[in-house]
N, C-alpha and C positions, 0 to 999 in steps of 0.2 A: 144964196144960192151956198156957195161956200161954207156960213155957216149950217146948215141943216148938210149938208157932204161931211162936215165934220163931226157932226152928232149922231149919222149915220155909223161913221166909223168907230166915237166910240162903242155906240151900244152892240154893233160888230160884234168887236173887243172883247166887252165885260161881257158878254152876255156868252158867248162859246168859245173865250180863252182865260188861260188867267193872267195875262195879263196885265198891268196893272194900266187902266185908263183913267182922267180926268175925269170930273160927274159930266152926266148928258143928259140934255132934257127927253124926255120919256113918248111924245109926242106922233101923233097920228105923222105931222109932216117929216119928220126926223127918222119914222121905220118905212119908210117909202121904197131907202135904198141901202138897208143894212145887208140885205142879200148880195148888194153890188160889191159889199168889202167884207164882207164871210169869208170866199175862197182868200183874201188875201193871211187871214194866218197857218195859212198852210206853206209858205212861200219862207215862214222865220222857221216853222216845226224843221221844213224840209234843209234849213241853212246847220238848225243847230244841230241836228241827227251826222249831216255832213261832217261839222266843224270837227261833231266830237269822233267820229272815225276817223278823219285824220290825225286827231291826236293821240288817240291809240294806237295808232299806226305809230305814231313819233315814237311811244312813252314807250311802246313795246305788250301794251294792254293784253293779259290774257284773253282770248275769244269770249270767254263764256260772259265776261265780266262787261267788256266790247258790246254783247247782243243783248244783254240784261237794261244797261243805259238805253239801247237803241230803242226796246223795247216799251222803255217806258217814258221815254222823252214828249213821244208825243199825248198821251194820260195825262203828264202831269202839265203839260200848257193849255191843254182843254179842260183839264180840274175833272175828266172823265164821264163827261154829260153824255159824249155820242157811246163811249162802251154802255153805261146805263140804260139808253136805247138797245140796242141790244142784246144788251141779257132781256131785260123785258118781252123784248118781241118774240126770243130766243125761246120763255116762258107759253107764252102765247101760243104758236106757233106748234110746239112739243106736245100742247095739250090734243090736238086732232080732234077738237072742241067742232060746234058751232060755228060756224063768224059772230052773232054777239055774245057768246061763251069765249071766245078769244078776246073779243074788246073789252069784254067784262074784267079778264086776267091780263090785258096790257093795261089795265088802270090798278091795279092793284099793285101796291109799292113793297111789295112786300119779294125773295127774292125767294123764287122755288129750286127744288132739286134740278131741273132741268137747268135752269138758268146757272147755277152754280157749275153742274160739268161741263157745259158747254164755253161754262169762261174758262175754266181748266183746257180745256181741248185746243181753245181759242190760239190760248198762251205757248199752249205745247209747240204747236203748231204754227205761230208765228217767230217764237226761238229757233224752229228749225231752218224756217227760209232764210232770217237774219242772218245764221250761221253760214247760208250759201250768197251772201248776199256781199262781193267782194267789192272792192276799193271801186274797179275799173267800172262798175253798177253802181256803184252811190248816187255819182252825180245822175242819174236818171231816179233815181229810187227817190229820190230827193225831191221829186216834179210830181209825186204819188200826192201827196198833200195837198196840192196843188187841184188836182185833177179830179180825186173825192168830192171836196169842199164845191167845186164849180159844176159836178154834174149834182151834186144835192142844193145845189142853190135853185139852178133851173127844175127840179122836181118839187121842189116851194109852191114855185107859181106855176107848174104846168101840169102834175100829176091830179088826177081826183083828192079830195078831202076824205079823212073818215069820218068828219065831224066837222060841223060848224064853226066852233070854241076849242081853242087851246091856240100855244104859241104857232105850231102852224100853220092855220087857221090865219090868224090875224095878220102874220109877217103879208101871208098869200093877198090877205083882203087890202090891206095897205099899200103891198108893193106894186111901183111901176112897171107891170109883168114886161112888157115887150123887151124893155129898158135891158133888166137882170137875164134874161132868155139872152139877148145879143151880148151881154159883158160875158156872160156864164159862157156860150161857143166861143168870142176870140179868150179870153182865158185856156182854155180844153185846146184853144188850136196854140197859142204863146208855149204852153207845156209840154204841146207835143212835139213843137218846133224844137226845144231847150232838150229833151229827151233825143230827139232824135241828133243834134247837135253831136250829144256827145255820144252816141252810139245809136244807130238807127236799129238795129235789130233789138237790143233791148228796148229801146222804146215802143216796136210794136208791139211785142210781146206782152208787154206793161200794157198799152192804152189798148190792144184786143182785151187785158181780164179786164180790166175798168168800164169796158162798151158792156162786156158781158154779162155784168156783174148786178150795171143797172137796167138791162133788158129786163132781168130776170128781179131785179127789183120793180117794178112797174107792174112786171105779173105776178108775183109772187101777193103784192100791195093790195091790189085791185081787187084777186082774186080770194086772195083770206081774210082781208078786212074793209072793201069795199074803196079803198083808196089811203093814204099816205098819212102820217102826224109826226108829231116828233122823235117819238123812240123809234118810228120804221125809218126814217131819217137819221137815226144815230144810227140802227144796223145794218142799216145800208155803207156809211160812210166807213162804219169798222172795217163788214164786208171787205167792201173795195182796197182799205189798203191790206187787206190781207190777201187777195185774191189778184193785185197788179204784181206788188212783189214775188209771187209765187209764180206765175206766168215767166216773170222775167227768170227765172233761176229756169223752168224747165224748156226757154231760149238757147238758155247757157248750154243745159244738160245736150242737148239737140246736135250747137254750134261742136262741141266736142267729141262728138259719133261717128 
């Protein structure tokens, strides 16, 4: 059992991060618990973001450089896999075509004009949000990456699937659904406790942003695509990691009024 869990851990980090891992056996048995370990990548990213912010403050690094590195850390560690899904999904949604055509666009590996425009808007907005994230908020912000991945893992085994083949369908079919659902909920509770421990106000606003994004993700996926796939899961994760700190910043503005 321990060997199976270690292989699931290695598969999760090998597939969804750029963190080097020993060779793993990609068997049906070893894939059952991959989604239990996928959220663990979040705290690694959060710790690096917090560490960089602390170092930048200590060294007097200019805010533009601090924000740019903060923006790039999650992309560098994930290898851009989730951002790629967001761009593909944005292309499909922006087409305003029937569901069948949207699914075809989603499968197209080429980046369309809408994907490029939305990518630029995403980075500009995220940069602005990160510029407003203070050191007091950074401990709360670090948990955002655990929350987004926990919601994503829950959706992989719970939401309708767009098709019967593909990465999400494979993991969902081979996964221990109930255990992954319970594990994801436990991670979300732990993340909220962590956020609340540092600042209850920011924690509540951040979690509210995550919950609203998750609810919209379900509705949008089912309505426009008939279910989720890997690209839609990447879209959710990327948007969630923008909306949660945005809600924290909104909460900070309200607090200062």
